[in-house]
N, C-alpha and C positions, 0 to 999 in steps of 0.2 A: 404475483410471484410468491413462491414459497419462501419461508424464512431462510436467509443465507446461512451457510456454515461459517462461523467466525473462527479465526485462528485462536488457539489456546496459548496460554503463557508457555506451556511446555513446548509447543510447536515453534513459537518465536525464539525461545532460548536454543532449541535445536538448530534452527536456521542460522542463528547468530554463530553458534559453534562451527557449523559447516562452512559459513562464510569465512571465518578465521582460518580454517584449514585450507580453504581454496585460495583466499586472497591475502591472508595475513592480517595483522592488526593487533590492537590491545585486547587482552583477554579480560573477561569479567564484565559485569553490568554495574554501572555506577549506582543506579537506584532502580531496583526491580519494581518499586511502587509506581514509578513513572511509566514503565512498560505496561503495567496492569491498567493504569489510568488511560493510556492510549488505546488499549484494547477495549476498555469500557466505553470510551468516547465513540468508537466506531459502532458499537452495539446500540448505544443510546441514540445516535444520529439516525440509525435505521428504524428502531422501534418507535421513536417519537416523531417520525416524519420530517426530520431535518436534513435528509440526504438520501440519495439513491446509491446504488452500488459504486458508481464511478466517483461520487463525491466522498464516499467514506473509505475508499480503498487506501489502506495504509501501505499496501505493497501489492505488486503485481500478482503475488501468490494468492492473495485474497480473491482476485478475479478468477484465477485459474481453478481454485478449489470450488468455485461456484459456477463453473462451466462456461466462462467467457474466455475465449482464446484471444490473447493479445499477440499480434504478429511481431516479427522481429522489428526491433527499434530502427526507425529510419533517421534517427538523430533527434527526433522531437522529444522523446522521453528524457534523454540525456540533457538536452538543453533546458527542459522544464525543471529538472532537478537542480541544475546549476543556478537557474533563475530563482528557485525557492531558497537555495542556500544563500544567495545574494539579496534576498528579500525583494525581488522584483516580481515574484509570483506567489500566490497562495494556493491552498488546497483546492479551491474552486477552479482556479486556472489549470491546475494539474488534472483535475477531472475532465475538463474540456479537452486537454491534450490526449488523454487516454481514450475518451469517447470518439474523437476524430480518427485516431489510429485504428480502433476496432471497427468503426463504421466504414472506413475506407476499404476494408478487405471484403466487403459484401457487394 
């Protein structure tokens, strides 16, 4: 596989602003350094062999910009995010959820 196109800080901040316009919420970023760290973690996981695209996807947009079509959520993505928020699932579990949803469309 060719190297994926990773989201930039500028793109993430734009997506944040667009989400606020669309859904509301608090403006601003508490710590831009944490956002940069998360972006770097995804890149490191890919470059140093500790993850594939599904494991390092910080957002569905990452998959989309790299040519992977994620079908409409059947409820499994929502449930996975709720489980992550409640510490019942981790990123690896979320990767499994995404992979199953994408593979089910083939």
